[in-house]
C-alpha positions, 0 to 999 in steps of 0.5 A, a space after each residue: 340547274 332548275 326546271 323553270 324560272 319565274 320571269 315577270 310573273 310567268 314560268 319559263 321551263 327549261 329547255 326553252 324551245 324556238 320552234 320557228 325562226 329565220 336568221 342571217 349572219 356574217 363571219 369576220 376576221 377581227 383585230 385580236 388586241 381589240 378582241 382580248 380587251 372585250 374578253 378580259 373581264 370575263 376571263 376568256 381568250 379569243 379563238 384565232 384564225 390566221 392570227 385574227 379573232 373571229 367575229 360574228 354578226 347576226 340577226 334573228 326573227 323569232 316567230 314562234 317560241 317559248 319567249 314569244 315573237 321578237 327581233 334580235 341582233 347578236 354581236 359575238 366573238 369566238 372564245 375559249 377558257 385559257 388552259 382548258 381543252 374543248 372550251 370553245 364557244 360563242 361569247 355574246 358581247 351585245 344582244 339587243 332585242 325589241 320586246 321586254 319579256 325576252 329581254 328580262 328572261 335573257 338577263 335573268 336566266 342566262 345572263 345574256 347582255 340583252 337591252 331594248 332597241 329598235 330592230 328593223 329586219 326587211 327584205 332587200 333585193 336578193 338579201 335581207 337588211 337589219 338596222 339597229 337603233 338605241 334611243 334613236 341612235 344608229 348602232 349598225 346596219 347589216 345587209 346579208 345576201 341570200 347566197 347559194 343553196 347549201 346541203 341539208 343540215 348546213 349551218 347546224 351546230 351544238 355550241 356553248 354560249 358564254 355570257 358575262 354579267 354581274 361578276 358571273 361567267 355562264 355557259 349555256 348549251 345552244 342547239 341549232 336545227 336549220 333548214 333552207 340554208 343559203 351561203 356564200 363567201 363575202 355577201 355582207 355590208 356593214 354600216 356603223 353609227 356613232 354609238 359606243 358599240 359602233 366604236 367597239 366594232 370599228 376597233 375590231 376592224 369593221 366595216 370590212 369584207 366578211 369571210 362568209 355570210 349565210 341566210 337560214 330560212 327555217 330555224 329551230 333552236 333549243 337553249 338549256 339552262 346556264 351553268 356557272 363557270 366562274 363567280 367573282 363576287 357574291 350575288 345578292 
């Protein structure tokens, strides 16, 4: 663990704080065989519910934080380390962003699979819609309905985020402090493009109805430094 990391000539101190953001997310049951395939290289196993894997799609509008303002889309699977208790976390499989500084920081500090994409987040009636394009090619569009007001503290969690990059499995402590939370069963609509990531989502069973969707109107988060869980080759 280190106190700060150098990113593009700037110092990023740990833990990184997000002071203001808003987010929408949708939770799905997914094909467990396809999930195992995506998790295999990282040595993780899918967490299952009713015999299905658990898939999360989310989009976040970061307004004020240590990495600057940006938009982000997250494709993750709930996963665990086989044979280890209390190891459940969110495996971040794909994490496009629309700004270069957070892209470099995410890759170099935590091993997040960040890449630059066009991410358009807009209000859409009683909900919000996010469209993600890579090199002009549609990958996914996700609409999440606002839902119903939920009790204070709903949607908050302290969870590990797993990442796999350059032969290293990392685990990052991630704390959420949400407010103005709304949610409902279902409540999402997914459109897929022709990108390879679109095909991965199809293999997982999308588009399909979500188990649950939510909107966090006021979100604060903290990301600690990453810890190495497994390293399969020398890092130069």
